[in-house]
C-alpha positions as CSV (number, residue, x, y, z in Angstrom):
1,X,0.0,0.0,0.0
2,X,1.4,3.4,-0.9
3,X,0.3,6.6,0.8
4,X,1.1,9.4,-1.6
5,X,0.5,11.9,1.2
6,X,3.1,10.4,3.5
7,X,5.5,13.0,4.9
8,X,8.3,10.9,3.4
9,X,6.9,11.8,0.0
10,X,6.9,15.3,-1.5
11,X,3.8,17.3,-0.9
12,X,1.1,17.4,-3.5
13,X,1.4,20.2,-6.0
14,X,-0.7,23.3,-5.4
15,X,-2.0,23.3,-9.0
16,X,-5.3,21.6,-9.6
17,X,-5.2,18.1,-11.2
18,X,-7.7,19.1,-13.9
19,X,-6.8,21.2,-16.9
20,X,-10.0,23.1,-17.5
21,X,-8.6,24.7,-20.7
22,X,-8.1,21.3,-22.3
23,X,-10.1,21.1,-25.6
24,X,-12.5,18.2,-25.8
25,X,-14.8,16.8,-28.5
26,X,-18.5,17.4,-27.6
27,X,-20.5,14.4,-28.8
28,X,-24.1,13.4,-29.1
29,X,-25.9,10.4,-27.6
30,X,-24.6,8.3,-30.6
31,X,-21.0,9.3,-29.9
32,X,-20.8,11.5,-33.0
33,X,-18.7,14.6,-32.7
34,X,-20.7,17.8,-32.8
35,X,-18.0,20.4,-32.0
36,X,-15.1,21.1,-29.6
37,X,-15.1,23.0,-26.4
38,X,-12.9,23.7,-23.4
39,X,-13.3,21.2,-20.5
40,X,-14.5,24.1,-18.3
41,X,-17.5,24.7,-20.7
42,X,-18.1,20.9,-21.0
43,X,-18.3,20.5,-17.3
44,X,-20.2,23.7,-16.6
45,X,-22.9,23.0,-19.2
46,X,-23.0,19.2,-18.7
47,X,-22.1,18.4,-22.3
48,X,-21.6,14.8,-23.5
49,X,-17.9,14.1,-24.1
50,X,-15.6,11.1,-24.2
51,X,-13.6,9.3,-21.4
52,X,-11.5,6.2,-21.1
53,X,-11.2,3.8,-18.2
54,X,-8.4,1.3,-17.9
55,X,-8.6,-1.6,-15.5
56,X,-5.0,-2.4,-14.7
57,X,-4.0,-5.8,-13.2
58,X,-0.7,-7.1,-12.1
59,X,0.5,-10.6,-13.2
60,X,-1.2,-12.0,-10.1
61,X,-4.5,-10.6,-11.2
62,X,-4.7,-7.9,-8.5
63,X,-6.3,-4.6,-9.6
64,X,-4.7,-1.2,-9.3
65,X,-7.0,0.8,-7.0
66,X,-6.4,4.3,-5.9
67,X,-7.8,7.4,-4.1
68,X,-8.1,10.5,-6.3
69,X,-6.5,13.7,-5.0
70,X,-8.8,16.3,-3.4
71,X,-7.9,18.7,-6.3
72,X,-9.8,16.7,-8.9
73,X,-12.8,18.5,-10.6
74,X,-15.0,15.4,-10.6
75,X,-15.3,13.2,-7.5
76,X,-12.4,14.6,-5.5
77,X,-11.0,12.2,-2.9
78,X,-13.1,9.3,-4.1
79,X,-11.6,5.9,-4.8
80,X,-11.4,4.3,-8.3
81,X,-10.4,0.9,-9.7
82,X,-9.7,2.4,-13.1
83,X,-7.1,4.8,-14.3
84,X,-8.2,7.1,-17.1
85,X,-9.7,10.4,-18.0
86,X,-11.1,12.5,-20.8
87,X,-10.3,12.0,-24.4
88,X,-8.8,15.1,-26.0
89,X,-10.3,16.6,-29.2
90,X,-9.3,14.5,-32.2
91,X,-7.8,11.8,-30.0
92,X,-8.9,8.2,-30.4
93,X,-10.1,6.2,-27.5
94,X,-7.2,3.8,-27.9
95,X,-4.6,6.6,-27.8
96,X,-6.3,8.2,-24.8
97,X,-6.3,4.9,-22.9
98,X,-2.6,4.4,-23.3
99,X,-1.8,8.1,-22.6
100,X,-3.9,8.2,-19.4
101,X,-2.7,4.8,-18.1
102,X,0.9,5.8,-18.6
103,X,0.4,9.3,-17.1
104,X,-1.4,8.1,-14.0
105,X,0.8,5.0,-13.4
106,X,4.0,7.0,-14.2
107,X,5.2,4.3,-16.6
108,X,5.7,3.8,-20.3
109,X,4.9,0.9,-22.6
110,X,1.4,0.1,-21.5
111,X,-0.7,-1.9,-23.9
112,X,-4.4,-1.7,-23.5
113,X,-7.2,-4.0,-24.8
114,X,-10.6,-2.4,-25.5
115,X,-13.5,-4.2,-23.9
116,X,-16.8,-2.2,-24.3
117,X,-18.3,1.3,-24.3
118,X,-21.4,2.7,-22.7
119,X,-23.0,6.1,-22.2
120,X,-22.6,7.0,-18.5
121,X,-25.0,9.5,-17.0
122,X,-25.5,10.5,-13.4
123,X,-29.1,11.2,-14.2
124,X,-28.8,14.8,-13.4
125,X,-25.8,16.8,-14.7
126,X,-23.0,14.7,-16.2
127,X,-22.9,12.3,-19.1
128,X,-20.0,10.9,-21.1
129,X,-19.1,8.0,-23.4
130,X,-17.1,5.6,-21.3
131,X,-14.7,3.4,-23.3
132,X,-13.5,0.6,-21.0
133,X,-10.1,-1.1,-21.5
134,X,-7.9,-3.5,-19.6
135,X,-4.1,-3.9,-19.3
136,X,-1.6,-6.0,-17.4
137,X,1.4,-4.2,-15.9
138,X,4.4,-6.1,-14.7
139,X,6.6,-3.6,-13.0
140,X,6.9,-0.8,-10.6
141,X,4.6,2.2,-10.7
142,X,5.2,5.8,-9.8
143,X,1.7,7.3,-9.8
144,X,1.1,10.9,-10.8
145,X,0.9,12.9,-7.6
146,X,-1.6,15.4,-9.0
147,X,-4.0,12.5,-9.7
148,X,-3.3,9.8,-7.1
149,X,-3.3,10.3,-3.3
150,X,-3.1,6.6,-2.4
151,X,-2.9,3.3,-4.2
152,X,-2.7,-0.4,-3.7
153,X,-3.1,-3.6,-5.7
154,X,-6.3,-5.4,-4.5
155,X,-7.7,-8.8,-5.2
156,X,-11.2,-8.9,-6.6
157,X,-12.5,-10.0,-3.2
158,X,-10.7,-7.1,-1.5
159,X,-12.0,-4.7,-4.1
160,X,-15.6,-6.0,-3.5
161,X,-15.2,-5.3,0.2
162,X,-13.9,-1.8,-0.5
163,X,-16.7,-1.1,-3.0
164,X,-19.2,-1.9,-0.1
165,X,-17.5,0.5,2.4
166,X,-15.5,3.2,0.6
167,X,-16.6,6.1,-1.5
168,X,-15.9,5.3,-5.2
169,X,-16.4,7.4,-8.2
170,X,-19.8,6.7,-9.6
171,X,-18.8,6.2,-13.2
172,X,-16.0,3.8,-12.2
173,X,-18.4,1.9,-9.9
174,X,-20.8,1.6,-12.9
175,X,-18.0,0.6,-15.3
176,X,-16.8,-2.1,-12.9
177,X,-20.3,-3.5,-12.4
178,X,-20.7,-3.8,-16.2
179,X,-17.2,-5.3,-16.5
180,X,-18.2,-8.1,-14.0
181,X,-21.5,-8.7,-15.8
182,X,-20.0,-8.9,-19.3
183,X,-16.9,-11.0,-18.7
184,X,-17.1,-14.7,-19.4
185,X,-17.8,-17.0,-16.4
186,X,-14.7,-18.8,-15.0
């Protein structure tokens, strides 16, 4: 278990983890690009956009699980069993999955495998296309301090226990529920 806020580690940066000036594709309910807009406008107006989620396992099958920093624009301080984020304007889902996994894990050479896509909505304000990938990482990680406050590699049983007791990002919770429902039975 790694506590990214441990006094032995450098302090978290003062800058927010979210670049609100980043340009995103605004899409419709069929995932067709309508236009581009800065992330600040997309979030403010609840516009549909694109995100990637990567479930990262180690060779033992454990899942990289982390707590988001308190500077995140969406679900600050919540836990997640996916790494990922928004897809930039003109960027493919596959490109974004690799970029986001490498950034958040602090590694290079990640290979992702796409699994499925769904339109997430919180029923109120936010909605985005969620492209789910998985990857196996066999090596050390150095998570991005502006994104990750704590992390550990959890078994599926440990993750199930945490999902029942910890606050998790709602889109990640929904993506993991769908992941479990869609994967082949052992």
